[in-house]
GUTI-906068 format. One record per residue (C-alpha): residue number from 1; x, y, z. Coordinates in nm, 2 decimals. Layout:
<atoms>
num = NUM x = X y = Y z = Z $
...
</atoms>
This chain:
<atoms>
num = 1 x = 0.88 y = 1.48 z = -2.83 $
num = 2 x = 0.89 y = 1.84 z = -2.71 $
num = 3 x = 0.66 y = 1.92 z = -2.42 $
num = 4 x = 0.67 y = 2.21 z = -2.16 $
num = 5 x = 0.53 y = 2.16 z = -1.81 $
num = 6 x = 0.51 y = 2.49 z = -1.63 $
num = 7 x = 0.48 y = 2.51 z = -1.26 $
num = 8 x = 0.23 y = 2.78 z = -1.17 $
num = 9 x = 0.21 y = 2.72 z = -0.79 $
num = 10 x = 0.37 y = 2.58 z = -0.49 $
num = 11 x = 0.20 y = 2.50 z = -0.17 $
num = 12 x = 0.28 y = 2.31 z = 0.17 $
num = 13 x = 0.00 y = 2.07 z = 0.27 $
num = 14 x = -0.01 y = 2.00 z = 0.64 $
num = 15 x = -0.21 y = 1.75 z = 0.83 $
num = 16 x = -0.56 y = 1.86 z = 0.89 $
num = 17 x = -0.54 y = 1.78 z = 1.26 $
num = 18 x = -0.21 y = 1.86 z = 1.44 $
num = 19 x = -0.01 y = 1.56 z = 1.54 $
num = 20 x = -0.05 y = 1.51 z = 1.92 $
num = 21 x = 0.26 y = 1.54 z = 2.14 $
num = 22 x = 0.28 y = 1.17 z = 2.22 $
num = 23 x = 0.33 y = 1.09 z = 1.84 $
num = 24 x = 0.59 y = 1.37 z = 1.77 $
num = 25 x = 0.86 y = 1.10 z = 1.71 $
num = 26 x = 0.83 y = 0.82 z = 1.46 $
num = 27 x = 1.11 y = 0.57 z = 1.48 $
num = 28 x = 1.25 y = 0.42 z = 1.17 $
num = 29 x = 1.28 y = 0.04 z = 1.15 $
num = 30 x = 1.59 y = -0.14 z = 1.08 $
num = 31 x = 1.47 y = -0.17 z = 0.72 $
num = 32 x = 1.42 y = 0.21 z = 0.70 $
num = 33 x = 1.76 y = 0.28 z = 0.82 $
num = 34 x = 1.93 y = 0.08 z = 0.54 $
num = 35 x = 1.70 y = 0.20 z = 0.27 $
num = 36 x = 1.84 y = 0.44 z = 0.02 $
num = 37 x = 1.79 y = 0.81 z = 0.04 $
num = 38 x = 1.60 y = 0.83 z = -0.30 $
num = 39 x = 1.25 y = 0.92 z = -0.41 $
num = 40 x = 1.02 y = 0.65 z = -0.54 $
num = 41 x = 0.85 y = 0.80 z = -0.86 $
num = 42 x = 0.49 y = 0.73 z = -0.97 $
num = 43 x = 0.28 y = 0.90 z = -1.23 $
num = 44 x = -0.09 y = 0.85 z = -1.27 $
num = 45 x = -0.26 y = 0.95 z = -1.58 $
num = 46 x = -0.65 y = 1.05 z = -1.60 $
num = 47 x = -0.85 y = 1.14 z = -1.91 $
num = 48 x = -1.18 y = 1.18 z = -1.77 $
num = 49 x = -1.17 y = 1.51 z = -1.55 $
num = 50 x = -1.32 y = 1.73 z = -1.82 $
num = 51 x = -1.24 y = 2.09 z = -1.88 $
num = 52 x = -1.33 y = 2.38 z = -1.65 $
num = 53 x = -1.27 y = 2.17 z = -1.34 $
num = 54 x = -0.93 y = 2.28 z = -1.26 $
num = 55 x = -1.02 y = 2.46 z = -0.93 $
num = 56 x = -1.26 y = 2.19 z = -0.82 $
num = 57 x = -1.01 y = 1.92 z = -0.87 $
num = 58 x = -0.70 y = 2.09 z = -0.72 $
num = 59 x = -0.91 y = 2.20 z = -0.41 $
num = 60 x = -1.03 y = 1.84 z = -0.37 $
num = 61 x = -0.68 y = 1.68 z = -0.39 $
num = 62 x = -0.54 y = 1.93 z = -0.14 $
num = 63 x = -0.82 y = 1.89 z = 0.11 $
num = 64 x = -0.82 y = 1.52 z = 0.10 $
num = 65 x = -0.42 y = 1.51 z = 0.11 $
num = 66 x = -0.46 y = 1.71 z = 0.43 $
num = 67 x = -0.71 y = 1.48 z = 0.59 $
num = 68 x = -0.50 y = 1.19 z = 0.49 $
num = 69 x = -0.18 y = 1.32 z = 0.64 $
num = 70 x = -0.37 y = 1.34 z = 0.98 $
num = 71 x = -0.32 y = 0.96 z = 0.99 $
num = 72 x = -0.01 y = 0.93 z = 0.78 $
num = 73 x = 0.17 y = 1.19 z = 0.98 $
num = 74 x = 0.52 y = 1.08 z = 0.94 $
num = 75 x = 0.51 y = 1.18 z = 0.58 $
num = 76 x = 0.47 y = 1.55 z = 0.70 $
num = 77 x = 0.78 y = 1.54 z = 0.92 $
num = 78 x = 1.14 y = 1.55 z = 0.86 $
num = 79 x = 1.41 y = 1.30 z = 0.92 $
num = 80 x = 1.65 y = 1.34 z = 1.22 $
num = 81 x = 1.99 y = 1.14 z = 1.22 $
num = 82 x = 1.86 y = 0.85 z = 1.01 $
num = 83 x = 1.70 y = 0.69 z = 1.33 $
num = 84 x = 1.36 y = 0.87 z = 1.35 $
num = 85 x = 1.13 y = 1.14 z = 1.20 $
num = 86 x = 1.04 y = 1.44 z = 1.37 $
num = 87 x = 0.65 y = 1.46 z = 1.32 $
num = 88 x = 0.64 y = 1.84 z = 1.32 $
num = 89 x = 0.38 y = 1.89 z = 1.06 $
num = 90 x = 0.62 y = 2.08 z = 0.83 $
num = 91 x = 0.40 y = 1.92 z = 0.56 $
num = 92 x = 0.45 y = 1.80 z = 0.20 $
num = 93 x = 0.51 y = 1.99 z = -0.10 $
num = 94 x = 0.23 y = 2.02 z = -0.36 $
num = 95 x = 0.29 y = 2.17 z = -0.68 $
num = 96 x = 0.04 y = 2.27 z = -0.96 $
num = 97 x = 0.15 y = 2.29 z = -1.33 $
num = 98 x = 0.00 y = 2.33 z = -1.67 $
num = 99 x = 0.11 y = 2.16 z = -1.98 $
num = 100 x = 0.15 y = 2.42 z = -2.23 $
num = 101 x = -0.09 y = 2.46 z = -2.54 $
num = 102 x = -0.01 y = 2.26 z = -2.83 $
num = 103 x = 0.04 y = 1.93 z = -2.64 $
num = 104 x = -0.25 y = 1.69 z = -2.54 $
num = 105 x = -0.26 y = 1.40 z = -2.31 $
num = 106 x = -0.31 y = 1.17 z = -2.62 $
num = 107 x = 0.03 y = 1.30 z = -2.75 $
num = 108 x = 0.20 y = 1.20 z = -2.44 $
num = 109 x = 0.03 y = 0.86 z = -2.43 $
num = 110 x = 0.08 y = 0.80 z = -2.80 $
num = 111 x = 0.45 y = 0.69 z = -2.73 $
num = 112 x = 0.54 y = 0.76 z = -2.36 $
num = 113 x = 0.90 y = 0.83 z = -2.34 $
num = 114 x = 1.09 y = 0.82 z = -1.98 $
num = 115 x = 1.23 y = 1.17 z = -2.04 $
num = 116 x = 0.90 y = 1.31 z = -2.09 $
num = 117 x = 0.73 y = 1.14 z = -1.80 $
num = 118 x = 0.99 y = 1.27 z = -1.56 $
num = 119 x = 0.86 y = 1.62 z = -1.62 $
num = 120 x = 0.54 y = 1.51 z = -1.44 $
num = 121 x = 0.73 y = 1.44 z = -1.12 $
num = 122 x = 0.78 y = 1.70 z = -0.85 $
num = 123 x = 1.13 y = 1.59 z = -0.77 $
num = 124 x = 1.44 y = 1.41 z = -0.92 $
num = 125 x = 1.47 y = 1.04 z = -0.82 $
num = 126 x = 1.81 y = 1.10 z = -0.68 $
num = 127 x = 1.74 y = 1.43 z = -0.50 $
num = 128 x = 1.89 y = 1.49 z = -0.15 $
num = 129 x = 1.56 y = 1.63 z = -0.06 $
num = 130 x = 1.44 y = 1.25 z = 0.00 $
num = 131 x = 1.67 y = 1.26 z = 0.29 $
num = 132 x = 1.70 y = 1.65 z = 0.41 $
num = 133 x = 1.35 y = 1.78 z = 0.29 $
num = 134 x = 1.00 y = 1.68 z = 0.21 $
num = 135 x = 0.93 y = 1.31 z = 0.24 $
num = 136 x = 0.64 y = 1.35 z = 0.01 $
num = 137 x = 0.61 y = 1.57 z = -0.30 $
num = 138 x = 0.30 y = 1.60 z = -0.52 $
num = 139 x = 0.27 y = 1.75 z = -0.87 $
num = 140 x = -0.08 y = 1.78 z = -1.04 $
num = 141 x = -0.04 y = 1.88 z = -1.41 $
num = 142 x = -0.34 y = 1.96 z = -1.62 $
num = 143 x = -0.38 y = 1.97 z = -1.99 $
num = 144 x = -0.60 y = 2.20 z = -2.19 $
num = 145 x = -0.81 y = 1.89 z = -2.31 $
num = 146 x = -0.90 y = 1.81 z = -1.96 $
num = 147 x = -0.65 y = 1.55 z = -1.89 $
num = 148 x = -0.49 y = 1.54 z = -1.56 $
num = 149 x = -0.15 y = 1.38 z = -1.43 $
num = 150 x = -0.08 y = 1.33 z = -1.07 $
num = 151 x = 0.30 y = 1.28 z = -1.02 $
num = 152 x = 0.43 y = 1.16 z = -0.67 $
num = 153 x = 0.78 y = 1.14 z = -0.53 $
num = 154 x = 0.79 y = 0.94 z = -0.19 $
num = 155 x = 1.11 y = 0.91 z = 0.01 $
num = 156 x = 1.22 y = 0.55 z = 0.03 $
num = 157 x = 1.35 y = 0.62 z = 0.37 $
num = 158 x = 0.99 y = 0.60 z = 0.47 $
num = 159 x = 0.81 y = 0.41 z = 0.22 $
num = 160 x = 0.83 y = 0.10 z = -0.03 $
num = 161 x = 0.60 y = 0.05 z = -0.32 $
num = 162 x = 0.34 y = -0.12 z = -0.08 $
num = 163 x = 0.34 y = 0.17 z = 0.16 $
num = 164 x = 0.31 y = 0.41 z = -0.13 $
num = 165 x = 0.01 y = 0.22 z = -0.27 $
num = 166 x = -0.14 y = 0.22 z = 0.10 $
num = 167 x = -0.12 y = 0.60 z = 0.12 $
num = 168 x = -0.26 y = 0.67 z = -0.22 $
num = 169 x = -0.55 y = 0.42 z = -0.16 $
num = 170 x = -0.63 y = 0.62 z = 0.15 $
num = 171 x = -0.59 y = 0.97 z = -0.01 $
num = 172 x = -0.81 y = 0.87 z = -0.29 $
num = 173 x = -1.07 y = 0.73 z = -0.06 $
num = 174 x = -1.08 y = 1.07 z = 0.12 $
num = 175 x = -1.10 y = 1.27 z = -0.20 $
num = 176 x = -1.39 y = 1.05 z = -0.32 $
num = 177 x = -1.58 y = 0.96 z = -0.01 $
num = 178 x = -1.48 y = 1.21 z = 0.24 $
num = 179 x = -1.24 y = 1.20 z = 0.55 $
num = 180 x = -1.45 y = 0.95 z = 0.75 $
num = 181 x = -1.34 y = 0.68 z = 0.51 $
num = 182 x = -0.97 y = 0.72 z = 0.57 $
num = 183 x = -0.85 y = 0.43 z = 0.80 $
num = 184 x = -0.51 y = 0.47 z = 1.00 $
num = 185 x = -0.24 y = 0.26 z = 0.87 $
num = 186 x = -0.01 y = 0.04 z = 1.10 $
num = 187 x = 0.27 y = 0.24 z = 1.23 $
num = 188 x = 0.44 y = -0.03 z = 1.44 $
num = 189 x = 0.72 y = -0.17 z = 1.23 $
num = 190 x = 0.98 y = -0.02 z = 1.46 $
num = 191 x = 0.84 y = -0.19 z = 1.75 $
num = 192 x = 0.93 y = -0.52 z = 1.57 $
num = 193 x = 1.25 y = -0.42 z = 1.40 $
num = 194 x = 1.37 y = -0.13 z = 1.62 $
num = 195 x = 1.64 y = 0.09 z = 1.48 $
num = 196 x = 2.01 y = 0.08 z = 1.58 $
num = 197 x = 2.24 y = 0.35 z = 1.69 $
num = 198 x = 2.50 y = 0.20 z = 1.46 $
num = 199 x = 2.32 y = 0.35 z = 1.15 $
num = 200 x = 2.27 y = 0.71 z = 1.27 $
num = 201 x = 2.41 y = 0.87 z = 0.95 $
num = 202 x = 2.28 y = 0.80 z = 0.59 $
num = 203 x = 2.50 y = 0.83 z = 0.29 $
num = 204 x = 2.33 y = 1.01 z = -0.01 $
num = 205 x = 2.26 y = 0.77 z = -0.29 $
num = 206 x = 2.46 y = 0.81 z = -0.61 $
num = 207 x = 2.38 y = 0.66 z = -0.95 $
num = 208 x = 2.69 y = 0.55 z = -1.13 $
num = 209 x = 2.78 y = 0.80 z = -1.43 $
num = 210 x = 2.67 y = 0.58 z = -1.69 $
num = 211 x = 2.49 y = 0.63 z = -2.02 $
num = 212 x = 2.18 y = 0.42 z = -1.94 $
num = 213 x = 1.85 y = 0.38 z = -2.17 $
num = 214 x = 1.52 y = 0.27 z = -2.03 $
num = 215 x = 1.27 y = 0.09 z = -2.25 $
num = 216 x = 0.90 y = -0.01 z = -2.19 $
num = 217 x = 0.78 y = -0.35 z = -2.28 $
num = 218 x = 0.42 y = -0.46 z = -2.27 $
num = 219 x = 0.31 y = -0.81 z = -2.21 $
num = 220 x = -0.04 y = -0.88 z = -2.29 $
num = 221 x = -0.27 y = -1.14 z = -2.13 $
num = 222 x = -0.24 y = -1.37 z = -2.43 $
num = 223 x = 0.13 y = -1.35 z = -2.47 $
num = 224 x = 0.18 y = -1.41 z = -2.11 $
num = 225 x = -0.03 y = -1.73 z = -2.10 $
num = 226 x = 0.20 y = -1.85 z = -2.40 $
num = 227 x = 0.51 y = -1.76 z = -2.22 $
num = 228 x = 0.39 y = -1.93 z = -1.90 $
num = 229 x = 0.34 y = -2.26 z = -2.11 $
num = 230 x = 0.70 y = -2.21 z = -2.25 $
num = 231 x = 0.84 y = -2.17 z = -1.91 $
num = 232 x = 0.66 y = -2.44 z = -1.73 $
num = 233 x = 0.84 y = -2.77 z = -1.61 $
num = 234 x = 0.78 y = -3.06 z = -1.39 $
num = 235 x = 0.96 y = -2.87 z = -1.11 $
num = 236 x = 0.73 y = -2.57 z = -1.17 $
num = 237 x = 0.42 y = -2.67 z = -1.37 $
num = 238 x = 0.23 y = -2.33 z = -1.32 $
num = 239 x = 0.48 y = -2.05 z = -1.32 $
num = 240 x = 0.33 y = -1.71 z = -1.22 $
num = 241 x = 0.31 y = -1.43 z = -1.47 $
num = 242 x = 0.58 y = -1.23 z = -1.28 $
num = 243 x = 0.81 y = -1.55 z = -1.28 $
num = 244 x = 0.76 y = -1.61 z = -1.64 $
num = 245 x = 0.81 y = -1.24 z = -1.74 $
num = 246 x = 1.12 y = -1.21 z = -1.51 $
num = 247 x = 1.28 y = -1.53 z = -1.66 $
num = 248 x = 1.24 y = -1.40 z = -2.02 $
num = 249 x = 1.38 y = -1.08 z = -1.92 $
num = 250 x = 1.65 y = -1.23 z = -1.72 $
num = 251 x = 1.76 y = -1.46 z = -2.03 $
num = 252 x = 1.76 y = -1.18 z = -2.29 $
num = 253 x = 1.97 y = -0.98 z = -2.04 $
num = 254 x = 2.22 y = -1.25 z = -1.99 $
num = 255 x = 2.26 y = -1.27 z = -2.37 $
num = 256 x = 2.31 y = -0.90 z = -2.41 $
num = 257 x = 2.55 y = -0.85 z = -2.13 $
num = 258 x = 2.73 y = -1.17 z = -2.24 $
num = 259 x = 2.78 y = -1.03 z = -2.60 $
num = 260 x = 2.93 y = -0.69 z = -2.46 $
num = 261 x = 3.12 y = -0.81 z = -2.15 $
num = 262 x = 3.37 y = -1.05 z = -2.32 $
num = 263 x = 3.44 y = -1.37 z = -2.14 $
num = 264 x = 3.14 y = -1.53 z = -1.99 $
num = 265 x = 3.04 y = -1.43 z = -1.63 $
num = 266 x = 2.79 y = -1.58 z = -1.41 $
num = 267 x = 2.47 y = -1.40 z = -1.40 $
num = 268 x = 2.28 y = -1.32 z = -1.05 $
num = 269 x = 1.92 y = -1.22 z = -1.04 $
num = 270 x = 1.79 y = -1.02 z = -0.73 $
num = 271 x = 1.42 y = -1.00 z = -0.69 $
num = 272 x = 1.26 y = -0.78 z = -0.42 $
num = 273 x = 1.02 y = -0.95 z = -0.19 $
num = 274 x = 0.75 y = -0.78 z = 0.02 $
num = 275 x = 0.79 y = -0.93 z = 0.37 $
num = 276 x = 0.47 y = -0.83 z = 0.52 $
num = 277 x = 0.29 y = -1.16 z = 0.48 $
num = 278 x = 0.58 y = -1.37 z = 0.48 $
num = 279 x = 0.69 y = -1.30 z = 0.84 $
num = 280 x = 0.60 y = -1.53 z = 1.11 $
num = 281 x = 0.37 y = -1.39 z = 1.25 $
num = 282 x = 0.27 y = -1.18 z = 0.95 $
num = 283 x = 0.23 y = -0.80 z = 0.96 $
num = 284 x = -0.05 y = -0.60 z = 0.83 $
num = 285 x = -0.05 y = -0.53 z = 0.46 $
num = 286 x = -0.08 y = -0.15 z = 0.55 $
num = 287 x = 0.23 y = -0.15 z = 0.76 $
num = 288 x = 0.42 y = 0.17 z = 0.68 $
num = 289 x = 0.77 y = 0.17 z = 0.61 $
num = 290 x = 1.03 y = -0.04 z = 0.42 $
num = 291 x = 0.93 y = -0.42 z = 0.49 $
num = 292 x = 1.11 y = -0.55 z = 0.19 $
num = 293 x = 1.40 y = -0.79 z = 0.12 $
num = 294 x = 1.53 y = -0.98 z = -0.17 $
num = 295 x = 1.62 y = -1.33 z = -0.29 $
num = 296 x = 1.89 y = -1.41 z = -0.53 $
num = 297 x = 1.93 y = -1.67 z = -0.80 $
num = 298 x = 2.22 y = -1.77 z = -1.02 $
num = 299 x = 2.32 y = -1.88 z = -1.37 $
num = 300 x = 2.67 y = -2.03 z = -1.40 $
num = 301 x = 2.67 y = -2.17 z = -1.76 $
num = 302 x = 2.47 y = -2.03 z = -2.05 $
num = 303 x = 2.41 y = -2.33 z = -2.23 $
num = 304 x = 2.25 y = -2.56 z = -1.96 $
num = 305 x = 2.08 y = -2.31 z = -1.73 $
num = 306 x = 1.96 y = -2.01 z = -1.92 $
num = 307 x = 1.64 y = -2.17 z = -2.07 $
num = 308 x = 1.32 y = -2.03 z = -1.92 $
num = 309 x = 1.21 y = -2.35 z = -1.74 $
num = 310 x = 1.54 y = -2.37 z = -1.57 $
num = 311 x = 1.55 y = -2.01 z = -1.49 $
num = 312 x = 1.19 y = -2.01 z = -1.34 $
num = 313 x = 1.29 y = -2.32 z = -1.14 $
num = 314 x = 1.60 y = -2.15 z = -1.00 $
num = 315 x = 1.37 y = -1.85 z = -0.91 $
num = 316 x = 1.11 y = -2.05 z = -0.75 $
num = 317 x = 1.36 y = -2.26 z = -0.54 $
num = 318 x = 1.55 y = -1.95 z = -0.43 $
num = 319 x = 1.22 y = -1.78 z = -0.33 $
num = 320 x = 1.10 y = -2.07 z = -0.14 $
num = 321 x = 1.43 y = -2.10 z = 0.05 $
num = 322 x = 1.45 y = -1.73 z = 0.10 $
num = 323 x = 1.10 y = -1.74 z = 0.29 $
num = 324 x = 1.18 y = -2.05 z = 0.48 $
num = 325 x = 1.52 y = -1.97 z = 0.58 $
num = 326 x = 1.51 y = -1.58 z = 0.63 $
num = 327 x = 1.17 y = -1.42 z = 0.62 $
num = 328 x = 1.00 y = -1.68 z = 0.87 $
num = 329 x = 1.28 y = -1.62 z = 1.10 $
num = 330 x = 1.31 y = -1.24 z = 1.10 $
num = 331 x = 1.10 y = -1.19 z = 1.40 $
num = 332 x = 1.31 y = -1.44 z = 1.61 $
num = 333 x = 1.59 y = -1.35 z = 1.85 $
num = 334 x = 1.85 y = -1.34 z = 1.56 $
num = 335 x = 1.65 y = -1.09 z = 1.34 $
num = 336 x = 1.87 y = -0.81 z = 1.36 $
num = 337 x = 2.18 y = -1.00 z = 1.27 $
num = 338 x = 2.00 y = -1.16 z = 0.99 $
num = 339 x = 1.90 y = -0.83 z = 0.84 $
num = 340 x = 2.25 y = -0.69 z = 0.88 $
num = 341 x = 2.41 y = -0.97 z = 0.71 $
num = 342 x = 2.17 y = -0.98 z = 0.42 $
num = 343 x = 2.19 y = -0.61 z = 0.37 $
num = 344 x = 2.58 y = -0.62 z = 0.39 $
num = 345 x = 2.56 y = -0.91 z = 0.14 $
num = 346 x = 2.35 y = -0.71 z = -0.09 $
num = 347 x = 2.59 y = -0.41 z = -0.09 $
num = 348 x = 2.88 y = -0.64 z = -0.19 $
num = 349 x = 2.66 y = -0.78 z = -0.47 $
num = 350 x = 2.64 y = -0.44 z = -0.63 $
num = 351 x = 3.01 y = -0.38 z = -0.63 $
num = 352 x = 3.11 y = -0.73 z = -0.72 $
num = 353 x = 3.26 y = -0.76 z = -1.08 $
num = 354 x = 3.29 y = -1.13 z = -1.10 $
num = 355 x = 2.94 y = -1.16 z = -1.23 $
num = 356 x = 2.63 y = -0.96 z = -1.37 $
num = 357 x = 2.38 y = -0.85 z = -1.16 $
num = 358 x = 2.00 y = -0.80 z = -1.27 $
num = 359 x = 1.76 y = -0.64 z = -1.03 $
num = 360 x = 1.38 y = -0.70 z = -1.06 $
num = 361 x = 1.12 y = -0.53 z = -0.87 $
num = 362 x = 0.74 y = -0.61 z = -0.91 $
num = 363 x = 0.46 y = -0.36 z = -0.85 $
num = 364 x = 0.21 y = -0.61 z = -0.96 $
num = 365 x = -0.12 y = -0.66 z = -0.74 $
num = 366 x = -0.06 y = -0.33 z = -0.55 $
num = 367 x = -0.40 y = -0.19 z = -0.67 $
num = 368 x = -0.26 y = 0.13 z = -0.81 $
num = 369 x = -0.53 y = 0.14 z = -1.09 $
num = 370 x = -0.80 y = 0.16 z = -0.82 $
num = 371 x = -0.69 y = 0.52 z = -0.73 $
num = 372 x = -1.00 y = 0.71 z = -0.80 $
num = 373 x = -0.98 y = 1.06 z = -0.66 $
num = 374 x = -1.34 y = 1.13 z = -0.77 $
num = 375 x = -1.27 y = 1.17 z = -1.14 $
num = 376 x = -1.25 y = 0.81 z = -1.24 $
num = 377 x = -0.98 y = 0.54 z = -1.21 $
num = 378 x = -0.63 y = 0.61 z = -1.37 $
num = 379 x = -0.61 y = 0.52 z = -1.75 $
num = 380 x = -0.24 y = 0.45 z = -1.71 $
num = 381 x = 0.03 y = 0.46 z = -1.46 $
num = 382 x = 0.40 y = 0.44 z = -1.47 $
num = 383 x = 0.71 y = 0.40 z = -1.24 $
num = 384 x = 0.89 y = 0.60 z = -1.51 $
num = 385 x = 1.28 y = 0.53 z = -1.57 $
num = 386 x = 1.55 y = 0.43 z = -1.32 $
num = 387 x = 1.88 y = 0.58 z = -1.24 $
num = 388 x = 2.03 y = 0.23 z = -1.19 $
num = 389 x = 2.17 y = 0.00 z = -1.44 $
num = 390 x = 2.04 y = -0.36 z = -1.50 $
num = 391 x = 1.71 y = -0.28 z = -1.33 $
num = 392 x = 1.35 y = -0.39 z = -1.43 $
num = 393 x = 1.02 y = -0.26 z = -1.27 $
num = 394 x = 0.73 y = -0.47 z = -1.33 $
num = 395 x = 0.36 y = -0.30 z = -1.30 $
num = 396 x = 0.02 y = -0.43 z = -1.38 $
num = 397 x = -0.17 y = -0.33 z = -1.69 $
num = 398 x = -0.52 y = -0.17 z = -1.65 $
num = 399 x = -0.71 y = -0.50 z = -1.68 $
num = 400 x = -0.49 y = -0.66 z = -1.43 $
num = 401 x = -0.39 y = -0.96 z = -1.66 $
num = 402 x = -0.09 y = -0.80 z = -1.84 $
num = 403 x = 0.25 y = -0.67 z = -1.73 $
num = 404 x = 0.44 y = -0.36 z = -1.84 $
num = 405 x = 0.82 y = -0.39 z = -1.78 $
num = 406 x = 1.05 y = -0.10 z = -1.75 $
num = 407 x = 1.39 y = -0.20 z = -1.83 $
num = 408 x = 1.72 y = -0.02 z = -1.78 $
num = 409 x = 2.04 y = -0.10 z = -1.92 $
num = 410 x = 2.35 y = 0.05 z = -2.04 $
num = 411 x = 2.32 y = 0.21 z = -2.39 $
num = 412 x = 2.55 y = -0.05 z = -2.55 $
num = 413 x = 2.36 y = -0.34 z = -2.37 $
num = 414 x = 2.01 y = -0.20 z = -2.46 $
num = 415 x = 2.10 y = -0.19 z = -2.83 $
num = 416 x = 2.14 y = -0.56 z = -2.83 $
num = 417 x = 1.86 y = -0.64 z = -2.59 $
num = 418 x = 1.59 y = -0.44 z = -2.77 $
num = 419 x = 1.67 y = -0.66 z = -3.08 $
num = 420 x = 1.62 y = -0.99 z = -2.91 $
num = 421 x = 1.36 y = -1.17 z = -3.13 $
num = 422 x = 1.26 y = -1.41 z = -2.86 $
num = 423 x = 1.19 y = -1.10 z = -2.65 $
num = 424 x = 0.99 y = -0.93 z = -2.93 $
num = 425 x = 0.79 y = -1.24 z = -2.99 $
num = 426 x = 0.62 y = -1.20 z = -2.64 $
num = 427 x = 0.64 y = -0.82 z = -2.58 $
num = 428 x = 0.55 y = -0.50 z = -2.76 $
num = 429 x = 0.80 y = -0.22 z = -2.74 $
num = 430 x = 0.64 y = 0.09 z = -2.61 $
num = 431 x = 0.31 y = 0.05 z = -2.77 $
num = 432 x = 0.04 y = 0.34 z = -2.78 $
num = 433 x = -0.17 y = 0.39 z = -2.46 $
num = 434 x = -0.54 y = 0.45 z = -2.52 $
num = 435 x = -0.52 y = 0.41 z = -2.89 $
num = 436 x = -0.88 y = 0.54 z = -2.92 $
num = 437 x = -0.82 y = 0.83 z = -2.71 $
num = 438 x = -0.97 y = 1.18 z = -2.84 $
num = 439 x = -0.83 y = 1.42 z = -2.59 $
num = 440 x = -0.71 y = 1.69 z = -2.82 $
</atoms>
């Protein structure tokens, strides 16, 4: 699909109230220091803004973002030596764009392609600016039909998906209800997991130079219910929807990778985990920073272990052990050494050639569909594509019951994966968004 998005203005948005001197330095947590210098992408689509409201919407978004940055002031700063952020109110980049005539929002949503969606983002995922420049960038793209797209790039050095969600919710509250509704987030992660001088430099992240392909799969509520039944066992009688979908995707990846990789290799699943509520004691859900880890599960033999009930059981067992033996102990005296060991192990997993690695991230239940900036809730949202192979990002559908999975594999692996009949019996490949949309 040919689409041209033209940048018509660039502006720096600074906190409405200057950051006080005693808050000028925001320390990273240990998790932030280890986090990759990449941007987290998010694109929100709105069909209900109406025509002729460009100036009103743009002013509202800028003003409310400025008010929000007063409380989320680290996002307006700049990183210093991978140990802290200078909260100097340098601001965040705000781009305004127009989608050229001839393309409607309905055209984009008819069959959303990753390459097209990336044009609504203000920065490349792998941009060095995630470490050297603006920690938050926003691009607002307007269609002639009145449709609006808000693209957000947030540096992973400061934010995980939960932090991004907290920021967006606060920004939306300010835009819709005024600045008095903005509650300050929790900024104390570094007091619990202080930074170390051993990590004062960060290496730029580099994606492997591989030909990758990303596909979007939709699992509706009815199909997920059937998949949960098929994935159940005496060990896990009631799988979650995320467990059921991950198990199926993992199984299909195993088959595709095995067919192209030659001799059988063990398969390892790595699933990210939001640590906030799993720490002991727990941290607030609005804690800013990277409070995430990952557990791993492994399959050594295809015939016996790569069926859905077995994969779900492995995932549940690994998750329970991870929370019990790792997350619950992180706030103890050995917390730093545990984080260091886990991170080094994760780095080795990425390099190991003795098995295949599949990485899963769930953005479900983050409430991103509640982001109403005063022109209605988003009709659709996307995490776009990935620059890393064998990754899957799961997001909610608008009704909160289904799941969309964005799967990235090598081209030769995706050719097999996307033909898997078991997968296609539960998921639809890139179906139309808003089939009844008349935005023309």
